[in-house]
N, C-alpha and C positions, 0 to 999 in steps of 0.2 A: 802585580804582574811579574812573572818569572823572567829574569834576564838570561838569555841564551848566549853563551860564549861562542864566538865565531872568529875566524880569520878571513880577511879579505885582501885580495891582491888583484892586480890588473896585468895581464900579459902584454907583451910589446905590440901585439896586433889589436889591442883595445878590449879584449874579452875580460869582463869582470868575473872573478872566481870567488865564491863564498864557501867556506868549509866549516863544518861543525862536527865534532866527535861525540858520539854517544854509543857506548859499547854494551848497551842493555841487551840487545839481540843481534845476531849476525846478519843484519840487513842494512842496505844503503839506499837512500832516496836521492835520485838524480833528477834535477829539474833545469831544463834549458829554457830561458825566458827571452824571447825575441821582442824587442821594443817596436812592434808594429801591430796594428789592429785595423779595424775597418775605418777608423778615423783618418788613416793615412792613404786611403783610396781617394778617388775623385769621381764625380758624376760621370756616368757612362762606363765606368770600370769598377763597379762595386762587386763585393763578394770574393775578391782575390785572396785576402788574408785567410778567410775561412776555407777557401778552396785548397790552399797550401796545407792546411791542417790535415787534409786527406792525402794529398800528393806526397807529403813527407813520409808517409808510412809505406810507400810503394817501391822503394829501392833507390839506391844511389850508385855512383860509378863503380865502387869496389865491393858493393853488396847489392847487386841488381835484382833484388826480390824482396819479399815482405819483411818489413822491419819488425813485425810482431814475432815471426816464427823463431828466430834464434834466441830471443829473450824469453819467450814463453817456454821454450824447451828447458831452460835452466830455472824455471819457477818464478820468473819476474811478472809483475803486474805493471801495465803501461797504458798511456793514453795521451791525449792532447786536448787543448781547448783554445777558443778564440773569443776575444771581447773587442770592444771598441778601441781599447788602448794597447793590448798586448796579445801575443800568441805564445803558448807554452807547451812543452813536450816533457813528459816525466816518466821515469821508471822507478819502481821499487825492486831492487835486485838483491839476491844473496851476496854478501860482501865479497866472496871469492870470485864473483863474476862482474865486479865493477869495471874491470878493464874492457870487457866485451861491450858494456853499455856506452862507455866513453868513446870507443872506436866507432861504433855505429852512429852516435850523435855527431861526432866530428866529421864523419864521411858525408852525412846528409847536409851538414852545414856548409861544407866546402865543395861538394861534388854532386849535388842533387840534379842540377840542370843537365849534367852530362848523361843522365839516364832518363830524362823526361822526354818522351817522344809523343807524337800525335795520338797514337792509340791509347797510351796511358792517360794522357790529358783528357781525351774524350770520355773514357770510362769514368774517371773521377768527377768530371763535370756532370755526367748523368747521375752519379751517386748524390752529389750535392743538390741537384734539381729535385731528385726524389725525396731527399731530406726536407727540402723546402715544402714540398707538397704534403709530406707526412706531418711536419711540425707546425705548419701554418695554414696552408690552403685547405687541407682536408681535416683539420682539427677544429672542434667547436670553439668559437671565439678566437681562433688562432690569428686571423687577420686583424682582429681588434688591436693586438699588441703592435702590429705594424703601423696602423693608423695613429695609435697613441705616441709611438716613437717620433713619427713625422710631425705631430702636433706639438710635442714638448720641445723639439729642437728644430725650428724652422730653418730652411736654408738661409745663409750658407754654413750653418753649424755642421761640423763633421760627424756629429752623432745622428744626423737626420735619417740615415738609412740603417736598416737592420744588418747585423753582421753577415748573415747568409747571402745578402746581395739580391739584386733583381734578376729575374729570369731572362730578361732581354739582354742585360749586360753579360751574363754568363754565356748566352748563346752567341753573342757578338765577339767574345774574347778569342783572340788567336793564341797559338802556342807561343809566339814570340812576345806577345803582350805579357803573358804570365811569367815567362822567363825574365823579362826586363824587371818585373815587379820583384822577383826573387833576388836578382842581382843587386837591386837597390837597397833592400831592407834586411836580407838574411846573411849576416856576416858576423865575425867575432866582435867587430867594433860597434855593433848594434844589438848586442845580446849579453846576457848574464848567465852564468852557470853556478848553480847551488848544489852542493853535495853534503849530505848529512847522514850520520849513522856510524856504523862500525868501521871506521877508517883510521889510518894514520895520516895526519894532515900533510906532512912533508912528502911521504911516498905518493899520496894522492895528487898533490900538486905536480910532482914529477910526471905522473901519468897524464895529467891534463896538458902539461906543456908538450909531452911527447906526441899527443894526437891533435891538439888544437893549436899549438904554438906556431906551426908552419903555415897555417891558413892565412890568406891575405885579408887585410882589413877592407871593409867596403867603403863606398863613398860617404861623405858627411851627410847625415840625415837632418833636415831642418825640423825644429821642434815647435809645436804650438805653444804660444803663451796662453794666458787666461782667455777663454772664449766663452763668454756668457751667452745663454740662450736668448734669441730674439723674441721670445714669447712675451706678448704685451699684456696678457690678462687671461681670464678664464676662457676655456674652450670646451664646448660640449660636442661630443661625437655620438652618433646613433647608428646602429647597424640593425638590419632586419633579421632577427633570430627567433627561433621557436620558443626558447625558454629565456626568461629574464636573467641577465647578468649585469651587475652594477659595479663599476670599478672607479675609484678616485685616485689620481696620481698627481703628484706635485713635485717641484724641484726642492731638494733638501739643501741644508747648509753643509758645505764641505768641512770636514774636521779630520784631525790626525789623532790616532789612538796612541 
């Protein structure tokens, strides 16, 4: 396995910064990794981490419009994803537009809730509900994955619910509920920033400090220790479907590469 050289530092507000230089092509990969996922939610308030994956692209205090537009105009490729354990946002940008990407990322890290109003929240909540219908409810065998997840990780295990959350929880969520979730988990002290590509590490660190260094750290986030599934043995699930589909899933052994 190839060893990749990198530099790592932590800003005074707790943001971990990882830098790797590779001048093969004039491109830079930027990845902001928030240490929050669906496991950090609670029953009755599921789906919040994934909801923010959508809200984060809708604008922040100093750029109150689409996050996609200015970056795509300069040829960037960008997106985000949510799992049980983390949420990340990434851009591949031409190296001469790295500063634009960092400014936009810093603004939504520090000032997203200033631009989040009821209308924007309602629109993105409906988008997520439609995604749930498209990906699970209206997809062949889609709800099977939901039942498998619940069976593999019985309550109170925090992997019990799917990342997209329940329809009822999304409907019941208030604007203040989701703002509180953001304030708790989305901060420099609960995130990591990785930048790799055609960069000068010292100059890049100065840019990172310029845009992220003044952001306030968030509250301390409690971490889960080892949390084994309460599954006691074999579980068989059966759903009424037109065509046969057979799937076997089991817990695997954790390992480190």
